[in-house]
C-alpha positions, 0 to 999 in steps of 0.5 A: 226695536231699533232707534232708527225706526223710532226716528223715522216715526214708524216703530211698528212697520217693516219696509223693503226697498226694491227697484232698479234705478238708473244708477244701477243700470248705468253701473252695469252699462259702464262697468262702474264699481261703486254707486257713490261715484254718481254723486262725486264732483271729481272731474276725473270721473265726470269727464269720462262721460262728457259728450256721451251718446246712447250709442257710444261705448264707454267703459269706466276707467278708475281714477286715482284716490289722490287729489287733483292739482290744476294749473292754467296756461294762457298764451297768445297764438301766433299768426295763423293759429295752431291746431289744438291737438298739437297742444294736447300732444305737447302737454301729454308728452311732457307731463306723461301719466300725471296729466289727467285732463287738458281742457280749453277754458277760455278764448279771448281776442284783444279788441285793439291788437286783434291778437287771439289768446287761449287758456287751457286748464291742465289737471295733474294727478298721480295714481300712487301718491299725492303730488305737491305743488312744487313738482307740478309747477316744475312740469308746468314750466316745462310744458310752457317752454315746450309750447313756446319753442314748438308752437311759437306761442307767447305765454301771458 
């Protein structure tokens, strides 16, 4: 008799667990290879399912095993504003494959000047190695410079 059965308080019982849980259905539906991903807090995994609806076809894309590194970029918008897709395009164009996510996290209107500010969180992660903060900072500075020159934003 195993020690586990005594710890559970049922040394003379044998039990079987059957059933098709929601996780197993989702694994099949979205082609998720490992049930443990459902208990992950990794935004690379979770963001793939944001805004999902039952009729939206989503296929899981594997994420890197290496850790994420996030930096924020805050800036004042020029008069007339900008198109958010331009921001995403510049960030992905400069950062390339190491940019995993770009997300608007804050908007602010200055009460006196009425100038608008936005803050985007950029999540970096490499598929084959751990990124160090120095190399992420270098890419981040290039992104800030490109945003300033192409869109006319003022970095805060």
